[in-house]
N, C-alpha and C positions, 0 to 999 in steps of 0.2 A: 710680549705676546705669549699667552699660555698654550700649552700643549693639551688638546682635548682628552688625550688618553690618560692624563694624570687624574682626571676627575670622572672618568667614564664609570657608570654604575656596573657592578659585578653582573655577569651573565645570569639571567633568571631572576635578578632582584627586582626588575621592573614588572609590574603587574600588567595583565591584559585588559583590565577594566577601563572604562571611560574615566577621564580625569583631566586635571589642569596642571601644567608644569611651569617651573620658574628657573631661569638661569640667573645666577648672581656673578658679579665681578669679584675681584680680590678684596674689595672693601665691604663685601656683603650686600651691596646695592643690587636690587632686582633690575636686570637690563632687558629681559625678554619674558613675556608671558604667552603661553600657548595652550590650546586644548586639543584633545585627541579622542577619537572614538575608542581607540585601543592604545594605551600608553607605550607598550613595549615596542611595536614597530615604528611608531612615530619618533620616540627618543633615540632609537637605534640608528635612525636615518641621519641624525646629526653627527654621529661618531664614525663616519666613513672617511675615506681619503679626502683631504681638503681640496684636491684638484677636481673632485667630482661634485663639490658643493657650489651653489651660487655664490658669487663674490660677497654679497651682503651676509649670507648665512655663514660663510667662512669667517668673516670679520667678527660676527657675533660669538661663535663658539671659541674663537681664540681670545676674545676679550673676557669671556666668562671664566670663572674659576670653580664653579660648582653647579649642580643641578638638583632639584628636588621636585616632588610631585605630590598631588593630593587626589585621592580616588573619590569619585562621586558616583551617584547611583545611575543617572541618566545623562544623555547628551544635552538636554535642556539645562540641567544643573551645571554642567560644564560650561555652557555658553554664559550663564549668569555669573558664575564665579570668575570666568576669564574677564568679563567686562568689569566686574567689581575690582579685580586686582589691577587691571590696566588703569582705571581711574585713581586707585589708591597709590600705586607705586610709580606711575608715570615712567614706564620703561623706555629707554632711549631707542631700542631697536623695534618697538611696536609701531604700527601705523596709528597715527593720531591725527584726525582731521582738525585743523585749526582755522577758525573763521577769522577774517581780518577786520570784522566789525561786529557790533551788537545790533541785531535787527530790531527795529521798533515794532511793537504789536499794540493792537487796540485791546484794552483790558476793561472789564466791568467788575468792580469789587463787590461781588454778591455776599462777601463775608462781613460787610458793614451794615449797620441799621438802615442807612440811606445809601444804596449803591451809587458808585461814582464811575463815570466813563472817563478814561484817561489814556495817555500814551505811556507804555511801560517797556522797559528793556531788561535783559538779564534773565535770571532763573525764575521759573514760574512759582507762584505762591499759592498756598492752599486756599480754596474758597474764592478764587478769582477766575473769571471766564475770559479766555484769550481768543483773539481773532487775528489772523495774519500768518506769518510776519509780512510787513510791508517794506518796500525798498527805501522809502523816505517817510519821515514823520509828518511832513506836510500833506502827504496823501491820506493819512489817517485823519488829520484835522479837517481836510476838505470833506471827507465822507461824513464825519461826525456833524459838521456844520449843516449839511443837508438833512441829516436824519433828525436833528434836534427840533425841526419844525413839527415833526409828527410824534417823536418820542422825546419830550423835553425832560431828559434825565439830568440829574445833577452832574456837573463837570468841575466844580470848584474844589479847591484844596480844603483840608480840615480847618486851617486857620481862618480862611475866608468864610467858611460855613458857620463856625462858632461866632465869628464877629457879627455876621448877619443876624444870628439868633439873639445876640446881646442887644443890638440896636433896633431890632424889629423891622429892618428894611432889607429886601433882597438885593442882589447884585444886578448889574445891567441886564444880564441874560433873563433874569426874572421879570424885568419890566417889558422886554421886547418879545416875550413869549417863547423863548428858547430854553427855559428852565421852569419846572413846575413849582419851584420855590418851596421845597419842604422845610427850609430853614425858618420860614415865618408862618408855617402851618397852613399854607394854601392846599396842601395835599398831605395825607397822613402816611405813615411808614409803609403800611400794607399796600396802599394804592401806588405809592412810588416804586415799591419793589415789583409790583405787577407791570408797571411801565418799563422798568429795567429788563424784566424777563421778556417782554415783547420786543424790546430793542435787540436782545440776544437772539431771539427767534429769527428776526429779520436778517441779522448778520450771519446767522447759520445757514441761510438759504431758503428758509420757509417764508417766502415773500408773497405768494399768491393770496393767502388768506387776508393779509393786511391790505393789499391793493383792492381786493373785492369788497372788503368791509368799508373802505373809504369811498369807493365808487358808489356803493349803495347809499351811504350817508349823503353823498353829494347829490344824487338823483332825488333823494327824499327831501333834502333842503330846497332844491330847485322846484319840486312839485308844490311845496308849501310857500313858495315865493320868498324864501330866505336867501336872497341872492348873494349877500355878502358872505354868509356862512358857506354857501355852495362854492363861491370863488376861492375862499380860503382852503376848502377841502381839495379843489382842483389844483391849487398851487402845491398842496401837500403831496398829492399824487405825482405831480411832475417832479418834485424833489426826490421822492423815492425812486422814480424811474431813472433819474440822472445818477443817483447813487448806485443803482443796479448796473447802469451802463459802464461804470468804471471797471467792472469785472465781467469781461465778455464770456458768453457761454461757449465752452469748449467741448463739453460732453452732453449731448442732447438728452441722455437718459437720467440726468440729475444725479450722477454718481458722486459719492464721497470717496476720494482716492488720493494717495500720495504717489507721485511719479518720480523716480530716482534714476538719473543717468550719469554716466562716467565718461571722462576723457582722460587718457593716460599715455605716458611714454615710459621709457626705461627708468626714469628718475623720479617722476612726480605724477600725481593723479589729482584731478578736479572732480568734484561731485556737485550736481545741481539737483534741487528738489523743488517740484511744483506741488503746492497744496491745493487740491481741487475739492470744493465743498458745494454740494448742490449743483454740480455741473459747471461751476465757475471757478476760475483761478483766484483763490483768496490770499495767496502768499507765495513767496519764493525765497529761497536761501541757497547758500553754497559754501563749500570749503575747498581748500587745496592742501595737499599733504606731500611730504617726501616719502618715497617708497623705500624706507629704511630696512624693510624685510622683503624676502622673496615671496610676493603674493600675486595671484592672478585676479581677473575681474571679479570672479565669484567671491573671493575672500575680501576684496575691497568693498563689495556690496554688503557683506556681512558686517564689516567694521562700521560702515556708514549707518546701517540700521541700528547698531548698538549705540552709536553716538547720538542718533536722532531720538530714539525712544527709550534709552536706558534708564528707566526709573527716575528717581528724584534728581540724579546727577546728569540725566540726558538733556539735550537741547529742548525737547518738548515734554518728555515724560509720558508715561503709559496712557494717561487719559486722552491723549491726542491721537492715538492709533486709529486710523480709519478702517472702513470695511474692506477696502482693497489697497494693497501696496504693490505697485508695478515697478519692476526692476529690469535692467538689461540682461542680467544673468542670475540664475538661482544659486544661492550658497550651496556648498556641497558638504554634508547633506542639507537639504532644504527643510525637511520635516521638523527638526528641533527648533529652527529659527521661527517657523510658522507657529509651532506650538507655544513658543515663548511670547510671540506677538499676541496670540489669542489669549494667553493668560494675562497679559498687560491690559488688553482691551476689555476682557470679561465677556467676549463674544467672538464668534468665528471671524478670522482674518484670512483673506484670500491673497496669498503671496504668489505672484506669477509674472511671466514675461508676456506682454501683449503681442498678439500674433497678427491682428488685422483690424481694420476699421479706424474709428476716431482715436482710440486710445493708442494705437501704434503710431498714428500721425503725430499725436501730441508728444509721445515719447521721443520722436525724432526732433521735435522742437526743443525739448529739454536737453537732448544730446548736443544740439547746436549751441545752446547756452553754455553747456559745460566746456565745449571746445573753445569758445570765445573767452571764458573765464581762465582756462589754462594758458591760452596765448597771452592774455593780458598780464597774468601773474608772472610768466616767464620774462616778459618785457620789463616789468618793474624789478624783478629779482636779480636779473643778470648783472646789472651794475652794482647792486647791493652786495651780492656774494663776492664779486671781484674786489670791491672796495674793502670789505672786511678781511678777506684773505691777504690783500696787500698790506693792510694795517698791521695784522699779526706778524707777517713776515718782516716788516720794517722794525717792529719792536724786537723781534728775535735777533735781527742783524745788529741793531744798535747796541743791545745789551749783551751780545755774543752768547746767546742761549743755544743749547744743543738742538732744541726744537721749538716750534711756535707755541706760545702760551695759550692753550685752549681754555684754561680756567684762570681768570685773573680776579684777585680779591683786593679791594682798596679800603683803607681805613682812614677815618678822620675823627678829630676830637672837637667837641663843641661845648662852650660854657658861656656864662655871662658874668664877667668880673669874678671868676672863681666859684660861682654858685651853679648848682645843678650841672655838674660836669658829666658829660655822657660821650659815648663813642659810637661809631657806626661801622658796619662791614657790609659792603655791597659786592656782588658777584657778577662777573661777565663771563659767559661761556660762548665760545665761537664768536666773540665780538659783540654779543647781544646780552642785554641785562637779563638776569634770571632772578626776578624779584622774590620768588618763593624761597631763595637761599639767603636773602638779606637778614642780617642780625643786628641787634643794638645792645649796648652795654651801659651799665651805670658804673662809674669809677668808685670803687669801694676801698682801695688801699690807703687813701689819704684824703685830706680835705684841702681845698685851695686850688690855685692856678699853677699848674706845671704840665705843659703839653708833652714834654719829653718823658716825664715819669708816667703820665697817663698812657702814652703810646706803648711804653714798655709793659705796663700792666695788661693792656688789652691784648697785645700780641701774645703775651705769656698765657693768658686765660684761653684764648682761642686755640692755640696749638697744644696746650695741656689737655684740653678736651679731645683733640684729635688723637693724642697719644693714649689717652684713657680708652677711647673706643677701639683703637688698634690692639691695646692690651686685652680687652674683653674678647676679641676674636683670636687672640693668641699670635698676632702678627708681630707685636712689638711690645716690650716691657717698658714701663715708664722709668726713665733714668733717675737715679737718686742724686738730686742736685741740691740737697738741703731742704729745710722746712718750707721755704717759700716756693719750691719747685714741685712740691707734691701736695695733693689734697685728696680728701675722701672722694671716691667715685660717686657721681650723681646717679642715683637709681633711675631717674627719669631718662637717662641716656641709653639704658639697656633696652634694646629692641631685638626680639628674636624672630620676628615675622618678615624681615626684609624691608621694613619701612625706612625711608631715608632718614638718617640721623642728623642732628643739627650741625655737627662739625666733623662729619665722617670723611670728607674728601679734601685732600690738600690741594692748594693751587699750584700751578706751574710758575706763577709770578705773583709776588706780594708787593703792592703799591701802597705807600703811606703818603699822606698829605703833609708835605714839609720838606726841609732840606737836610743838611748833614746831621744835625742833632737828632731829629726824628728817625732817620735811617739808622744811625748808630744805636739808638735805643731799641729799635726793632731787631737789629742784628744781634745785639746782646741777648735779647729774649730768646731768639732762635738758638744761639750758642748754648745758653744755659739748659735748654731742653734737648740738646743734641741733635737738632734738625739741620741737615746740611744739603738737602736736595730740593730746597725751595729758593728760587731766585728772588731778589729783593731790590727795590729801587724806591726813590722818593721823587715827588714832583713838586717843586717849589713854585709858589704862585707868582712871585715878582717878575721873573724872567722866563718862567715855564721851563726851568732847567731840570734835567733828570739826574739825580744823584745816586751813586752806587756806593755800597759799603766800602770803607777804607780808601776811597779815592778822594784826592784833593781837588780835582777838577771835575766839573759836571759833564755829562753827555748832552750836547746841544743838538736836538733834532730840528730840521728845517720847519719853519712856520707852516709850510704847505704840506707837511708830512701827515699822511693818514694815520701813522702810528702815534704821533703826538696828539692828534685829534682824539683817538681812542682813549689814550691815557687821560686827556682832559675830561672827556665824558665820564670816565670812571671816577675821577677826582671830584667833579662837580656833582655827580649823583651821590657820592659818599657825603659830600658837604650838605646837600639838600636833605638827605635822610637823617643825618645827625642833627641838623638845626631844627628840623621838624620835631624830632623827639625831645630836644632840649626845650623848645618852646612849649610843648604840651606839658612837660614837667613843671616848667616855670609858671604857666597859667594855672595849673592845678594847685600849686603851692600858694600862689597869690590870691586866687579867688576863694580858696578854702579858708584863708585867714587863720584865726585862732581856733576854728572848729576842728582842724586836723588834730589838735592836741586833746580833744574831748574823748576820753576812753569809751569804747563801745558805740560810738556814733559813726555809722556807715555812710556811704556816698548818697544813698537815697534820702536819708533823713537830713543830711547836711543840705542837700539841694532843696528839700521842702522848707527848712528853716530860712535859708537865704531868699527863697521865692516869697515866703510869707512876710518877712520883715524888710526885705529889700537890701539890707547891708549888714555887715558884722557890727557896725557902730550902733545901729538901731536895735539889733539883737542884744548887744551888751547892756543897753538901757532897759530892756524888757524885764518884767517880773516873772517869777516862776509860773504864776497863773496864766499869764499871757503866752508863755511858751507852751504850756500844757494845751492851749487851744489849737495848736498846730496838729493836724491829723497824724497819728503814728507816734507822737511824743508823749510818753508817760511822765508822771510826776518825778520819779527817780531820775529819769534822763534829763528832765528840765533842771532839776537841782544840780546835776553834774555839769550841765552846760553853764549855768550861772556861776558855779564855783570856779570852773576852769577859766572862763572869760574874765572873772573878777581878779584872778591871780596873775593874769597876763596883762602887762601894761599896753595900752592902745598905741598903735603906730603913730609916729610923729607926723604932724601935718606936712603935706607936700605943697609946694608953691609952683604955679604955672609961670615959668620964666618969661613967657611971651606977654602975659597980662598982669602978672604980679598978684593974682588972686589965690586964695587958699583953696586947695582941692579937698573936698570932703572925703570921708573914709570910703564910701561906696564907689565914688568916682576915682579915687586914688588907686584902687586896685586895678581898675580898667586901664588907667593911664600907665601904671607901672608895667603892665603886660604889653603895652603897645608903643610907648614913647620913650622908655628908659634906655633905648639903644638896642641895636641888633646883637644877637649872640655871635660869638666868633665863628 
């Protein structure tokens, strides 16, 4: 635990200007980002008597080892920079709303020649119009199915569309009138785009014009005694009305607004957002967060708005900011946030707390949803937190550790009969997988199959990087342990802006997949580097025994132990990550065939050649002129391909042991990657 007085800035050194500040821990990792209208009083408040600080703030300042700040011109700039740094550095003491699922949205790909209506999840793409989010994907499909009667926009995938163009026949939707069939020329690109834009207008809430137009057409058809056409238009009108009924009118004035409500206690907070467009609820979403910093409702609202609208990294992005944003409490101060939202939208945004009428009533409904979401989250998480805590404590007790291992790293080796030898490192923090910290390695020190030697190399490389990064910060010099224990510092590891480095943080527990030999190799690597503050164990697959360095007998955890289950999860995740990498390397090597040896031939042109000829065998038999016919392949490259493939002997025929038949070259590559046996 650090003493805040050791890194407190000198009196008068902190400016009075607006700015953003960062607290770093002893490893240089950014652990908290904040903004202030005036930096001096805000930062000074962190360096008072710890007894006067909120417990979470006290934990943060004692975890930190330094503080730095950046001066900006306005409070809006401070708000933007704070959000950017929170997204970039992922500080552990900042509020971060985490959604437990990816909400589906109705998307119209206006960036394509023939726009497509489909269900999309994840980050928004440029040129795509989004509606929602919806609670379930089936709700989107029901809505689309109703609207396709009136707006028969394309919904098929690119592959289906191109196939229909080739064969000259539309899909089933084209035959039943739910697609205008632009694939076979029934409608040109301009008319189809107009149809897609009308679909977007209707989904955006501009429904009156479409209904009136259809009703006029229906009456005109009936007057001309075209009763079949009138009946079809009547059914279209009913379909549109049913689609509209799925989104009840909640604001009679046709307002476009987002309503945000919070439910919180001392430890957690839940936020719910209703998206109202044209007076109708078009979507709903919500998040739950741990209150890892001392924040009030106003600050939580500000963080939620940053999460929701924060540019390209936000959940929605700036293009989705409505004219009104209704919140339970205004951020303090509110003017910079409102100015920021106005800049994102490109027009005035009204950020306020509803006081009366329908909007206040709807805000109460959103608040009830937030309360229910928080209660449900607590019900789910109570057992999860208890289980993880018990698992970590059981591991600490079984291995006689001084404290529970909050960061666990697990390593595994994977290969196929000594080829494509790779290793994986997975990280579990607080009992949960932290996939952003996963790393993978290629074994470079030798060729062939030797799991023990591979484990020694990987552990050495991982912790040598850790020592290098500590040396860069002046915390620890790399010990001189011979030529194999030192290597030139990788310039890519040098980061001066606080970004998480690849190997900057040591684990409290190092787990290797294997028994005594693997554990001994890992311990030898740690000893050679002079590292003695990292606990080590191995988990053997056969009997699920836990091996410790220098011990003749394993530690046997009960089969029902949560600690054993956590170690198994880490081991299995390391195995999955390693074998996935190994398979990708093997597939790339096998499918590439002899083309990998052609100098100057990149991935794109290799793919083009294989796609054109179908296999390496057919490519080997091709002439220079035939290869030159492939787009992107010049004569010099074609001659190089022919010369390289001619100098390499073709692979021996493979035999299918089940049928006895000879497998051709192009099939052999596929079989080799799928049937030659699983990687270790």
